C-alpha positions as semicolon CSV with decimal commas, in nm:
position;residue;x (nm);y (nm);z (nm)
1;X;-2,073;2,064;-0,997
2;X;-2,045;1,734;-0,899
3;X;-2,086;1,397;-1,194
4;X;-2,307;1,146;-1,040
5;X;-2,354;0,759;-1,127
6;X;-2,530;0,670;-1,468
7;X;-2,862;0,669;-1,276
8;X;-2,793;1,012;-1,079
9;X;-2,708;0,883;-0,726
10;X;-2,398;0,900;-0,578
11;X;-2,127;0,646;-0,683
12;X;-2,146;0,364;-0,355
13;X;-1,765;0,275;-0,200
14;X;-1,791;-0,002;0,034
15;X;-1,568;0,001;0,324
16;X;-1,463;-0,334;0,463
17;X;-1,330;-0,425;0,806
18;X;-1,015;-0,469;0,665
19;X;-0,980;-0,129;0,558
20;X;-1,049;-0,215;0,196
21;X;-1,245;0,009;-0,025
22;X;-1,488;-0,130;-0,314
23;X;-1,626;0,043;-0,596
24;X;-1,954;-0,085;-0,705
25;X;-1,995;0,106;-0,976
26;X;-1,682;-0,076;-1,083
27;X;-1,709;-0,386;-0,942
28;X;-1,307;-0,335;-0,785
29;X;-1,138;-0,268;-0,510
30;X;-0,983;0,086;-0,497
31;X;-0,752;0,276;-0,268
32;X;-0,821;0,647;-0,128
33;X;-0,576;0,791;-0,377
34;X;-0,856;0,688;-0,624
35;X;-1,086;0,853;-0,396
36;X;-0,869;1,169;-0,383
37;X;-0,884;1,126;-0,751
38;X;-1,269;1,108;-0,771
39;X;-1,366;1,368;-0,582
40;X;-1,092;1,576;-0,780
41;X;-1,284;1,488;-1,115
42;X;-1,596;1,621;-0,923
43;X;-1,749;1,251;-0,930
44;X;-2,010;1,226;-0,612
45;X;-1,980;0,921;-0,383
46;X;-2,051;0,796;-0,088
47;X;-1,868;0,544;0,162
48;X;-2,068;0,359;0,360
49;X;-1,937;0,040;0,639
50;X;-1,995;-0,250;0,441
51;X;-2,095;-0,451;0,764
52;X;-2,368;-0,146;0,889
53;X;-2,394;0,047;0,634
54;X;-2,364;0,328;0,810
55;X;-2,229;0,671;0,591
56;X;-1,872;0,708;0,668
57;X;-1,809;0,949;0,388
58;X;-1,671;1,219;0,593
59;X;-1,411;1,016;0,842
60;X;-1,262;0,882;0,500
61;X;-1,249;1,223;0,321
62;X;-1,090;1,346;0,639
63;X;-0,825;1,029;0,595
64;X;-0,744;1,142;0,264
65;X;-0,730;1,485;0,365
66;X;-0,456;1,379;0,666
67;X;-0,275;1,193;0,398
68;X;-0,209;1,456;0,184
69;X;-0,090;1,639;0,449
70;X;0,172;1,399;0,602
71;X;0,309;1,373;0,213
72;X;0,476;1,755;0,262
73;X;0,120;1,901;0,066
74;X;0,024;2,093;0,343
75;X;-0,287;2,309;0,270
76;X;-0,390;2,408;0,631
77;X;-0,175;2,603;0,813
78;X;-0,138;2,548;1,174
79;X;-0,257;2,843;1,302
80;X;-0,597;2,754;1,080
81;X;-0,589;2,383;1,269
82;X;-0,559;2,528;1,597
83;X;-0,867;2,782;1,537
84;X;-1,103;2,503;1,376
85;X;-1,008;2,272;1,716
86;X;-1,113;2,565;1,948
87;X;-1,442;2,594;1,767
88;X;-1,561;2,219;1,857
89;X;-1,763;2,260;2,151
90;X;-1,800;2,636;2,099
91;X;-2,187;2,786;2,072
92;X;-2,072;2,863;1,719
93;X;-1,997;2,548;1,635
94;X;-2,295;2,483;1,439
95;X;-2,246;2,782;1,209
96;X;-1,862;2,680;1,112
97;X;-1,916;2,406;0,830
98;X;-2,181;2,665;0,640
99;X;-1,913;2,944;0,666
100;X;-1,616;2,728;0,550
101;X;-1,831;2,582;0,234
102;X;-1,936;2,919;0,147
103;X;-1,590;3,027;0,148
104;X;-1,460;2,733;-0,053
105;X;-1,719;2,819;-0,336
106;X;-1,659;3,229;-0,310
107;X;-1,260;3,089;-0,338
108;X;-1,330;2,850;-0,643
109;X;-1,551;3,153;-0,817
110;X;-1,296;3,397;-0,761
111;X;-1,036;3,161;-0,933
112;X;-1,282;3,079;-1,234
113;X;-1,336;3,480;-1,248
114;X;-0,938;3,502;-1,281
115;X;-0,916;3,256;-1,557
116;X;-1,194;3,411;-1,749
117;X;-1,017;3,783;-1,687
118;X;-0,689;3,669;-1,814
119;X;-0,812;3,467;-2,139
120;X;-1,068;3,759;-2,211
121;X;-0,815;4,053;-2,189
122;X;-0,586;3,877;-2,427
123;X;-0,863;3,714;-2,654
124;X;-0,845;3,960;-2,950
125;X;-0,526;4,034;-2,944
126;X;-0,165;3,948;-3,109
127;X;-0,050;3,764;-2,806
128;X;-0,356;3,541;-2,739
129;X;-0,208;3,214;-2,862
130;X;0,091;3,315;-2,629
131;X;-0,118;3,375;-2,329
132;X;-0,318;3,030;-2,415
133;X;0,002;2,875;-2,423
134;X;0,102;3,010;-2,112
135;X;-0,198;2,915;-1,929
136;X;-0,204;2,567;-2,074
137;X;0,159;2,532;-1,938
138;X;0,058;2,710;-1,590
139;X;-0,262;2,451;-1,558
140;X;0,001;2,158;-1,703
141;X;0,227;2,308;-1,417
142;X;-0,011;2,273;-1,151
143;X;-0,136;1,924;-1,279
144;X;0,183;1,840;-1,264
145;X;0,279;1,909;-0,895
146;X;-0,006;1,711;-0,775
147;X;0,060;1,411;-0,562
148;X;0,017;1,092;-0,842
149;X;0,015;1,295;-1,110
150;X;0,035;1,166;-1,472
151;X;0,235;1,458;-1,596
152;X;0,523;1,395;-1,318
153;X;0,597;1,068;-1,417
154;X;0,598;1,148;-1,812
155;X;0,814;1,473;-1,777
156;X;1,100;1,230;-1,626
157;X;1,084;0,999;-1,914
158;X;1,046;1,312;-2,200
159;X;1,421;1,281;-2,374
160;X;1,671;1,531;-2,338
161;X;1,712;1,842;-2,651
162;X;1,953;1,773;-2,906
163;X;2,222;2,009;-2,975
164;X;2,063;2,192;-3,218
165;X;1,713;2,196;-3,018
166;X;1,902;2,337;-2,737
167;X;1,940;2,690;-2,869
168;X;1,529;2,731;-2,986
169;X;1,450;2,598;-2,647
170;X;1,678;2,831;-2,484
171;X;1,515;3,147;-2,720
172;X;1,183;3,021;-2,647
173;X;1,187;2,998;-2,281
174;X;1,373;3,371;-2,255
175;X;1,015;3,482;-2,492
176;X;0,816;3,299;-2,211
177;X;0,960;3,458;-1,957
178;X;0,899;3,761;-2,116
179;X;0,590;3,758;-2,183
180;X;0,515;3,602;-1,875
181;X;0,644;3,906;-1,698
182;X;0,417;4,108;-1,915
183;X;0,108;3,940;-1,846
184;X;0,194;3,971;-1,491
185;X;0,223;4,338;-1,512
186;X;-0,130;4,342;-1,712
187;X;-0,252;4,110;-1,440
188;X;-0,167;4,340;-1,157
189;X;-0,271;4,652;-1,306
190;X;-0,619;4,439;-1,362
191;X;-0,596;4,368;-0,996
């Protein structure tokens, strides 16, 4: 579900000839990284050409994808890109956007159902707290590997454990690994 501006309309982002982006909601210049973050936060926005007022949201979103792909965060396999290119000008071209959107919606629903199933499987067991911690660690790790995530920078500034903390951390890690393996077995059985 997309979050709109306070009045319910999408946030308007103006793109100027000098390629600068201006967020009319915050009255500040922003970058493509800001727009990517807004997208991840499900913020609804519309990018317009400052001179012509044309809607250029599609072009800017495509540009964000290209920048993410060029950073080594490849999400789109070459074979998929080739297949997509062959569909331009094809008689089925009009059906592709709806199909891709429905596929992504289905993927998101399956992702949420999996998360709910894992949480529900351990809700009333003695391992519920461990499962919650593991899920939180997984989400934190996922967040840390996203480009520009604060978690990645924060991890670098974490002090090293002292000599007395190291054995406790090692034992805790071993316990977490064993629990993760057990959880994986349960997930495999659910699947």
